[in-house]
C-alpha positions as protocol buffer text, in pm:
chain_id: "A"
residue {
  index: 1
  type: MET
  ca { x: 3269 y: 834 z: 722 }
}
residue {
  index: 2
  type: ILE
  ca { x: 3192 y: 638 z: 416 }
}
residue {
  index: 3
  type: LYS
  ca { x: 3519 y: 757 z: 253 }
}
residue {
  index: 4
  type: ASP
  ca { x: 3699 y: 595 z: 529 }
}
residue {
  index: 5
  type: LEU
  ca { x: 3562 y: 259 z: 459 }
}
residue {
  index: 6
  type: PRO
  ca { x: 3749 y: 27 z: 204 }
}
residue {
  index: 7
  type: LEU
  ca { x: 3621 y: 68 z: -147 }
}
residue {
  index: 8
  type: ASN
  ca { x: 3454 y: -266 z: -167 }
}
residue {
  index: 9
  type: GLU
  ca { x: 3261 y: -193 z: 168 }
}
residue {
  index: 10
  type: ARG
  ca { x: 3109 y: 145 z: 45 }
}
residue {
  index: 11
  type: PRO
  ca { x: 2728 y: 108 z: -35 }
}
residue {
  index: 12
  type: ARG
  ca { x: 2740 y: 248 z: -399 }
}
residue {
  index: 13
  type: GLU
  ca { x: 3050 y: 43 z: -487 }
}
residue {
  index: 14
  type: LYS
  ca { x: 2893 y: -251 z: -332 }
}
residue {
  index: 15
  type: MET
  ca { x: 2575 y: -226 z: -524 }
}
residue {
  index: 16
  type: ILE
  ca { x: 2779 y: -190 z: -849 }
}
residue {
  index: 17
  type: ASN
  ca { x: 2971 y: -507 z: -792 }
}
residue {
  index: 18
  type: ILE
  ca { x: 2729 y: -750 z: -620 }
}
residue {
  index: 19
  type: GLY
  ca { x: 2378 y: -614 z: -685 }
}
residue {
  index: 20
  type: SER
  ca { x: 2111 y: -449 z: -472 }
}
residue {
  index: 21
  type: LYS
  ca { x: 1975 y: -782 z: -339 }
}
residue {
  index: 22
  type: LYS
  ca { x: 2282 y: -834 z: -161 }
}
residue {
  index: 23
  type: LEU
  ca { x: 2281 y: -493 z: 26 }
}
residue {
  index: 24
  type: SER
  ca { x: 2125 y: -432 z: 381 }
}
residue {
  index: 25
  type: ASN
  ca { x: 1830 y: -202 z: 434 }
}
residue {
  index: 26
  type: THR
  ca { x: 2086 y: 31 z: 597 }
}
residue {
  index: 27
  type: GLU
  ca { x: 2313 y: 37 z: 292 }
}
residue {
  index: 28
  type: LEU
  ca { x: 2000 y: 85 z: 58 }
}
residue {
  index: 29
  type: LEU
  ca { x: 1898 y: 391 z: 250 }
}
residue {
  index: 30
  type: ALA
  ca { x: 2239 y: 530 z: 268 }
}
residue {
  index: 31
  type: ILE
  ca { x: 2259 y: 537 z: -117 }
}
residue {
  index: 32
  type: LEU
  ca { x: 1927 y: 721 z: -128 }
}
residue {
  index: 33
  type: ILE
  ca { x: 2047 y: 974 z: 141 }
}
residue {
  index: 34
  type: GLN
  ca { x: 2362 y: 1002 z: -67 }
}
residue {
  index: 35
  type: THR
  ca { x: 2562 y: 1228 z: 175 }
}
residue {
  index: 36
  type: GLY
  ca { x: 2595 y: 1248 z: 540 }
}
residue {
  index: 37
  type: SER
  ca { x: 2613 y: 1553 z: 781 }
}
residue {
  index: 38
  type: LYS
  ca { x: 2928 y: 1706 z: 914 }
}
residue {
  index: 39
  type: SER
  ca { x: 2927 y: 1463 z: 1219 }
}
residue {
  index: 40
  type: GLU
  ca { x: 2774 y: 1146 z: 1071 }
}
residue {
  index: 41
  type: SER
  ca { x: 2794 y: 929 z: 762 }
}
residue {
  index: 42
  type: SER
  ca { x: 2500 y: 848 z: 535 }
}
residue {
  index: 43
  type: LEU
  ca { x: 2505 y: 505 z: 691 }
}
residue {
  index: 44
  type: ALA
  ca { x: 2477 y: 636 z: 1047 }
}
residue {
  index: 45
  type: LEU
  ca { x: 2178 y: 861 z: 919 }
}
residue {
  index: 46
  type: ALA
  ca { x: 2019 y: 560 z: 758 }
}
residue {
  index: 47
  type: GLN
  ca { x: 2049 y: 358 z: 1080 }
}
residue {
  index: 48
  type: LYS
  ca { x: 1879 y: 628 z: 1294 }
}
residue {
  index: 49
  type: ILE
  ca { x: 1598 y: 614 z: 1023 }
}
residue {
  index: 50
  type: LEU
  ca { x: 1549 y: 254 z: 1060 }
}
residue {
  index: 51
  type: GLU
  ca { x: 1568 y: 256 z: 1452 }
}
residue {
  index: 52
  type: LEU
  ca { x: 1232 y: 453 z: 1421 }
}
residue {
  index: 53
  type: MET
  ca { x: 1071 y: 131 z: 1255 }
}
residue {
  index: 54
  type: ASN
  ca { x: 946 y: -69 z: 1531 }
}
residue {
  index: 55
  type: ASN
  ca { x: 761 y: -302 z: 1314 }
}
residue {
  index: 56
  type: GLY
  ca { x: 984 y: -313 z: 1001 }
}
residue {
  index: 57
  type: ILE
  ca { x: 1082 y: -95 z: 712 }
}
residue {
  index: 58
  type: HIS
  ca { x: 724 y: -100 z: 569 }
}
residue {
  index: 59
  type: GLU
  ca { x: 642 y: 186 z: 838 }
}
residue {
  index: 60
  type: LEU
  ca { x: 826 y: 422 z: 593 }
}
residue {
  index: 61
  type: ASN
  ca { x: 486 y: 408 z: 394 }
}
residue {
  index: 62
  type: ASN
  ca { x: 330 y: 615 z: 672 }
}
residue {
  index: 63
  type: MET
  ca { x: 619 y: 865 z: 732 }
}
residue {
  index: 64
  type: THR
  ca { x: 593 y: 1215 z: 603 }
}
residue {
  index: 65
  type: VAL
  ca { x: 873 y: 1461 z: 506 }
}
residue {
  index: 66
  type: GLN
  ca { x: 808 y: 1648 z: 832 }
}
residue {
  index: 67
  type: GLU
  ca { x: 858 y: 1346 z: 1033 }
}
residue {
  index: 68
  type: LEU
  ca { x: 1183 y: 1238 z: 854 }
}
residue {
  index: 69
  type: CYS
  ca { x: 1307 y: 1599 z: 897 }
}
residue {
  index: 70
  type: GLN
  ca { x: 1299 y: 1570 z: 1270 }
}
residue {
  index: 71
  type: ILE
  ca { x: 1605 y: 1345 z: 1239 }
}
residue {
  index: 72
  type: LYS
  ca { x: 1914 y: 1537 z: 1289 }
}
residue {
  index: 73
  type: GLY
  ca { x: 2107 y: 1539 z: 963 }
}
residue {
  index: 74
  type: ILE
  ca { x: 1779 y: 1463 z: 757 }
}
residue {
  index: 75
  type: GLY
  ca { x: 1676 y: 1771 z: 560 }
}
residue {
  index: 76
  type: PRO
  ca { x: 1376 y: 1817 z: 331 }
}
residue {
  index: 77
  type: SER
  ca { x: 1586 y: 1704 z: 24 }
}
residue {
  index: 78
  type: LYS
  ca { x: 1688 y: 1393 z: 171 }
}
residue {
  index: 79
  type: ALA
  ca { x: 1350 y: 1300 z: 316 }
}
residue {
  index: 80
  type: VAL
  ca { x: 1181 y: 1377 z: -28 }
}
residue {
  index: 81
  type: GLN
  ca { x: 1434 y: 1141 z: -195 }
}
residue {
  index: 82
  type: ILE
  ca { x: 1362 y: 859 z: 47 }
}
residue {
  index: 83
  type: LEU
  ca { x: 986 y: 898 z: 18 }
}
residue {
  index: 84
  type: ALA
  ca { x: 995 y: 918 z: -362 }
}
residue {
  index: 85
  type: ALA
  ca { x: 1163 y: 570 z: -366 }
}
residue {
  index: 86
  type: VAL
  ca { x: 915 y: 438 z: -128 }
}
residue {
  index: 87
  type: GLU
  ca { x: 628 y: 547 z: -350 }
}
residue {
  index: 88
  type: LEU
  ca { x: 796 y: 422 z: -674 }
}
residue {
  index: 89
  type: ALA
  ca { x: 835 y: 93 z: -517 }
}
residue {
  index: 90
  type: ASN
  ca { x: 459 y: 83 z: -421 }
}
residue {
  index: 91
  type: ARG
  ca { x: 374 y: 178 z: -765 }
}
residue {
  index: 92
  type: ILE
  ca { x: 582 y: -102 z: -910 }
}
residue {
  index: 93
  type: LYS
  ca { x: 398 y: -349 z: -678 }
}
residue {
  index: 94
  type: MET
  ca { x: 69 y: -195 z: -788 }
}
residue {
  index: 95
  type: ASP
  ca { x: 173 y: -250 z: -1154 }
}
residue {
  index: 96
  type: GLU
  ca { x: 207 y: -621 z: -1091 }
}
residue {
  index: 97
  type: PHE
  ca { x: -139 y: -629 z: -959 }
}
residue {
  index: 98
  type: LEU
  ca { x: -289 y: -453 z: -1267 }
}
residue {
  index: 99
  type: ILE
  ca { x: -118 y: -693 z: -1520 }
}
residue {
  index: 100
  type: LYS
  ca { x: -253 y: -1007 z: -1343 }
}
residue {
  index: 101
  type: GLU
  ca { x: -437 y: -1203 z: -1615 }
}
residue {
  index: 102
  type: LYS
  ca { x: -740 y: -1293 z: -1395 }
}
residue {
  index: 103
  type: ILE
  ca { x: -857 y: -1250 z: -1036 }
}
residue {
  index: 104
  type: MET
  ca { x: -932 y: -1616 z: -919 }
}
residue {
  index: 105
  type: SER
  ca { x: -976 y: -1572 z: -535 }
}
residue {
  index: 106
  type: PRO
  ca { x: -965 y: -1317 z: -266 }
}
residue {
  index: 107
  type: LYS
  ca { x: -613 y: -1412 z: -191 }
}
residue {
  index: 108
  type: ASP
  ca { x: -514 y: -1274 z: -532 }
}
residue {
  index: 109
  type: ILE
  ca { x: -653 y: -935 z: -427 }
}
residue {
  index: 110
  type: TYR
  ca { x: -491 y: -970 z: -83 }
}
residue {
  index: 111
  type: ASP
  ca { x: -144 y: -1068 z: -195 }
}
residue {
  index: 112
  type: ILE
  ca { x: -101 y: -753 z: -387 }
}
residue {
  index: 113
  type: VAL
  ca { x: -332 y: -492 z: -288 }
}
residue {
  index: 114
  type: GLY
  ca { x: -332 y: -597 z: 78 }
}
residue {
  index: 115
  type: GLN
  ca { x: 51 y: -535 z: 103 }
}
residue {
  index: 116
  type: ASP
  ca { x: -26 y: -180 z: 18 }
}
residue {
  index: 117
  type: MET
  ca { x: -321 y: -124 z: 262 }
}
residue {
  index: 118
  type: LYS
  ca { x: -259 y: -334 z: 573 }
}
residue {
  index: 119
  type: TYR
  ca { x: -57 y: -73 z: 755 }
}
residue {
  index: 120
  type: PHE
  ca { x: -250 y: 231 z: 669 }
}
residue {
  index: 121
  type: LYS
  ca { x: -320 y: 429 z: 999 }
}
residue {
  index: 122
  type: LYS
  ca { x: -666 y: 531 z: 869 }
}
residue {
  index: 123
  type: GLU
  ca { x: -937 y: 314 z: 705 }
}
residue {
  index: 124
  type: VAL
  ca { x: -935 y: 349 z: 336 }
}
residue {
  index: 125
  type: PHE
  ca { x: -1209 y: 227 z: 108 }
}
residue {
  index: 126
  type: ARG
  ca { x: -1080 y: 100 z: -225 }
}
residue {
  index: 127
  type: VAL
  ca { x: -1276 y: -39 z: -544 }
}
residue {
  index: 128
  type: VAL
  ca { x: -1104 y: -263 z: -771 }
}
residue {
  index: 129
  type: PHE
  ca { x: -1256 y: -260 z: -1127 }
}
residue {
  index: 130
  type: LEU
  ca { x: -1292 y: -594 z: -1325 }
}
residue {
  index: 131
  type: ASP
  ca { x: -1389 y: -683 z: -1688 }
}
residue {
  index: 132
  type: THR
  ca { x: -1619 y: -970 z: -1804 }
}
residue {
  index: 133
  type: LYS
  ca { x: -1325 y: -1202 z: -1768 }
}
residue {
  index: 134
  type: ASN
  ca { x: -1260 y: -1084 z: -1415 }
}
residue {
  index: 135
  type: ARG
  ca { x: -925 y: -914 z: -1526 }
}
residue {
  index: 136
  type: VAL
  ca { x: -833 y: -594 z: -1351 }
}
residue {
  index: 137
  type: ILE
  ca { x: -904 y: -280 z: -1532 }
}
residue {
  index: 138
  type: ASP
  ca { x: -807 y: -34 z: -1258 }
}
residue {
  index: 139
  type: TYR
  ca { x: -860 y: 42 z: -895 }
}
residue {
  index: 140
  type: GLU
  ca { x: -936 y: 368 z: -700 }
}
residue {
  index: 141
  type: ASP
  ca { x: -947 y: 479 z: -355 }
}
residue {
  index: 142
  type: ILE
  ca { x: -1297 y: 626 z: -290 }
}
residue {
  index: 143
  type: SER
  ca { x: -1276 y: 752 z: 61 }
}
residue {
  index: 144
  type: MET
  ca { x: -1076 y: 772 z: 380 }
}
residue {
  index: 145
  type: GLY
  ca { x: -1205 y: 745 z: 729 }
}
residue {
  index: 146
  type: SER
  ca { x: -1426 y: 522 z: 945 }
}
residue {
  index: 147
  type: LEU
  ca { x: -1676 y: 351 z: 704 }
}
residue {
  index: 148
  type: ASN
  ca { x: -2037 y: 477 z: 706 }
}
residue {
  index: 149
  type: SER
  ca { x: -2306 y: 527 z: 456 }
}
residue {
  index: 150
  type: SER
  ca { x: -2236 y: 905 z: 434 }
}
residue {
  index: 151
  type: ILE
  ca { x: -1867 y: 856 z: 299 }
}
residue {
  index: 152
  type: VAL
  ca { x: -1916 y: 529 z: 99 }
}
residue {
  index: 153
  type: HIS
  ca { x: -2220 y: 617 z: -128 }
}
residue {
  index: 154
  type: PRO
  ca { x: -2340 y: 397 z: -413 }
}
residue {
  index: 155
  type: ARG
  ca { x: -2327 y: 693 z: -649 }
}
residue {
  index: 156
  type: GLU
  ca { x: -1949 y: 742 z: -592 }
}
residue {
  index: 157
  type: VAL
  ca { x: -1879 y: 385 z: -634 }
}
residue {
  index: 158
  type: PHE
  ca { x: -2082 y: 292 z: -951 }
}
residue {
  index: 159
  type: ASN
  ca { x: -2026 y: 628 z: -1118 }
}
residue {
  index: 160
  type: ARG
  ca { x: -1666 y: 534 z: -1149 }
}
residue {
  index: 161
  type: ALA
  ca { x: -1753 y: 186 z: -1244 }
}
residue {
  index: 162
  type: VAL
  ca { x: -1974 y: 279 z: -1534 }
}
residue {
  index: 163
  type: LYS
  ca { x: -1704 y: 518 z: -1660 }
}
residue {
  index: 164
  type: LYS
  ca { x: -1454 y: 236 z: -1665 }
}
residue {
  index: 165
  type: SER
  ca { x: -1699 y: -5 z: -1829 }
}
residue {
  index: 166
  type: ALA
  ca { x: -1651 y: -253 z: -1555 }
}
residue {
  index: 167
  type: ALA
  ca { x: -1857 y: -554 z: -1532 }
}
residue {
  index: 168
  type: GLY
  ca { x: -1773 y: -620 z: -1187 }
}
residue {
  index: 169
  type: ILE
  ca { x: -1614 y: -474 z: -884 }
}
residue {
  index: 170
  type: VAL
  ca { x: -1430 y: -602 z: -556 }
}
residue {
  index: 171
  type: LEU
  ca { x: -1478 y: -368 z: -258 }
}
residue {
  index: 172
  type: MET
  ca { x: -1184 y: -335 z: -14 }
}
residue {
  index: 173
  type: HIS
  ca { x: -1096 y: -157 z: 294 }
}
residue {
  index: 174
  type: ASN
  ca { x: -844 y: -200 z: 584 }
}
residue {
  index: 175
  type: HIS
  ca { x: -898 y: -223 z: 963 }
}
residue {
  index: 176
  type: PRO
  ca { x: -622 y: -21 z: 1116 }
}
residue {
  index: 177
  type: SER
  ca { x: -662 y: -231 z: 1430 }
}
residue {
  index: 178
  type: GLY
  ca { x: -519 y: -527 z: 1243 }
}
residue {
  index: 179
  type: ASN
  ca { x: -846 y: -736 z: 1294 }
}
residue {
  index: 180
  type: PRO
  ca { x: -1033 y: -780 z: 968 }
}
residue {
  index: 181
  type: THR
  ca { x: -1364 y: -891 z: 1138 }
}
residue {
  index: 182
  type: PRO
  ca { x: -1638 y: -689 z: 964 }
}
residue {
  index: 183
  type: SER
  ca { x: -1861 y: -447 z: 1173 }
}
residue {
  index: 184
  type: SER
  ca { x: -2224 y: -436 z: 1145 }
}
residue {
  index: 185
  type: GLU
  ca { x: -2165 y: -119 z: 940 }
}
residue {
  index: 186
  type: ASP
  ca { x: -1944 y: -301 z: 697 }
}
residue {
  index: 187
  type: ILE
  ca { x: -2198 y: -580 z: 629 }
}
residue {
  index: 188
  type: ASN
  ca { x: -2471 y: -316 z: 575 }
}
residue {
  index: 189
  type: ILE
  ca { x: -2277 y: -119 z: 343 }
}
residue {
  index: 190
  type: THR
  ca { x: -2174 y: -423 z: 157 }
}
residue {
  index: 191
  type: LYS
  ca { x: -2546 y: -526 z: 113 }
}
residue {
  index: 192
  type: ARG
  ca { x: -2637 y: -187 z: -3 }
}
residue {
  index: 193
  type: LEU
  ca { x: -2374 y: -165 z: -269 }
}
residue {
  index: 194
  type: ALA
  ca { x: -2461 y: -527 z: -395 }
}
residue {
  index: 195
  type: GLN
  ca { x: -2814 y: -421 z: -430 }
}
residue {
  index: 196
  type: ALA
  ca { x: -2728 y: -116 z: -619 }
}
residue {
  index: 197
  type: GLY
  ca { x: -2504 y: -322 z: -840 }
}
residue {
  index: 198
  type: GLU
  ca { x: -2765 y: -564 z: -916 }
}
residue {
  index: 199
  type: LEU
  ca { x: -2994 y: -279 z: -1059 }
}
residue {
  index: 200
  type: LEU
  ca { x: -2697 y: -148 z: -1267 }
}
residue {
  index: 201
  type: GLY
  ca { x: -2590 y: -471 z: -1388 }
}
residue {
  index: 202
  type: ILE
  ca { x: -2251 y: -438 z: -1226 }
}
residue {
  index: 203
  type: LYS
  ca { x: -2178 y: -734 z: -987 }
}
residue {
  index: 204
  type: VAL
  ca { x: -2012 y: -681 z: -652 }
}
residue {
  index: 205
  type: MET
  ca { x: -1787 y: -986 z: -643 }
}
residue {
  index: 206
  type: ASP
  ca { x: -1659 y: -951 z: -300 }
}
residue {
  index: 207
  type: HIS
  ca { x: -1580 y: -732 z: -1 }
}
residue {
  index: 208
  type: VAL
  ca { x: -1221 y: -796 z: 115 }
}
residue {
  index: 209
  type: ILE
  ca { x: -1126 y: -646 z: 454 }
}
residue {
  index: 210
  type: ILE
  ca { x: -753 y: -624 z: 523 }
}
residue {
  index: 211
  type: GLY
  ca { x: -595 y: -675 z: 870 }
}
residue {
  index: 212
  type: ILE
  ca { x: -223 y: -731 z: 962 }
}
residue {
  index: 213
  type: GLY
  ca { x: -117 y: -1044 z: 806 }
}
residue {
  index: 214
  type: LYS
  ca { x: -469 y: -1169 z: 720 }
}
residue {
  index: 215
  type: TYR
  ca { x: -786 y: -1073 z: 541 }
}
residue {
  index: 216
  type: TYR
  ca { x: -1143 y: -1159 z: 569 }
}
residue {
  index: 217
  type: SER
  ca { x: -1353 y: -1228 z: 250 }
}
residue {
  index: 218
  type: MET
  ca { x: -1739 y: -1166 z: 285 }
}
residue {
  index: 219
  type: ARG
  ca { x: -1801 y: -1378 z: -14 }
}
residue {
  index: 220
  type: GLU
  ca { x: -1599 y: -1683 z: 142 }
}
residue {
  index: 221
  type: GLU
  ca { x: -1782 y: -1634 z: 472 }
}
residue {
  index: 222
  type: ASN
  ca { x: -2147 y: -1627 z: 304 }
}
residue {
  index: 223
  type: LEU
  ca { x: -2214 y: -1266 z: 407 }
}
residue {
  index: 224
  type: MET
  ca { x: -2306 y: -1172 z: 61 }
}
């Protein structure tokens, strides 16, 4: 149990004394869990959670309260605390994106927004709204599911762009397979939205497809 550890080895005390960056993932999770069960410490419960993450701790982004509660010793309260911390971390990361002075390349988009999207289990279509100097105004997820013309309609995209007084937009979506190569439907939707943007005076700057560890820019590949 935690109380049996030397004082300087307990996660909370270690964080106070040497800072959060020196703690392991197990120790940070144990702090969020706070208390263990009758038979296991918070460190042991934290380790159980990490053992479920085959591809790294980022998989916590895709876990639900119900899935965490399947771990013996993790109840709704502990699960909610963990996922609240994950969401807060995601929002901090997104704030970094929103305060960037200017979007200069697809890599700028990928480095921040891509980290959020690349492990999604479903396709998510996101629009990033830019001002006349290519600075980010806002972003919004428009739809979820395999891309087709019925769920990604110009009306939905440009209605939001007009309300936000956007001069340009960047289209984004992820490929859960990990391969960001665009499909014929991806290309057709991009051309359709670019044409609609020309009529409205809102330029579609790029369509960036997010894979695992890489991205595909339709602008860079001369597909738009």
